[in-house]
C-alpha positions as CSV (number, residue, x, y, z in Angstrom):
1,M,-0.3,0.3,0.1
2,T,2.5,2.2,-0.6
3,L,0.7,4.5,-3.4
4,L,-2.0,4.8,-1.0
5,S,0.0,6.4,2.1
6,N,2.1,8.5,-0.7
7,L,-1.1,9.6,-1.9
8,R,-2.4,10.6,1.7
9,S,0.8,12.2,2.7
10,F,0.5,14.2,-0.5
11,I,-3.2,15.1,0.1
12,A,-2.3,15.8,3.7
13,Q,0.3,18.5,2.1
14,H,-2.2,19.6,-0.3
15,P,-5.2,19.2,0.8
16,K,-7.3,21.8,-1.0
17,S,-5.1,21.3,-4.6
18,P,-6.7,20.6,-7.9
19,Q,-3.8,17.8,-7.9
20,G,-4.8,16.3,-4.7
21,I,-8.1,16.2,-5.7
22,S,-7.9,14.4,-9.3
23,A,-5.1,12.1,-7.4
24,L,-7.7,11.0,-5.1
25,F,-9.9,10.3,-7.8
26,A,-7.4,8.5,-9.6
27,L,-6.4,6.4,-6.8
28,T,-10.3,5.5,-6.0
29,A,-10.9,4.6,-9.8
30,T,-7.5,2.6,-9.4
31,L,-9.1,0.4,-6.6
32,I,-12.6,-0.1,-8.2
33,V,-10.7,-1.2,-11.3
34,L,-9.0,-3.3,-9.2
35,H,-11.7,-5.4,-6.9
36,I,-13.4,-5.8,-10.5
37,V,-10.7,-6.9,-12.3
38,P,-9.7,-10.0,-11.2
């Protein structure tokens, strides 16, 4: 879960930035795809 912890620290540093928001959406989409695709 290195990506998740890296993203969490990034969002913690930039909570209101568009980069943090889009990174959060990207991680969410990735997790959804990983759960759907075997």
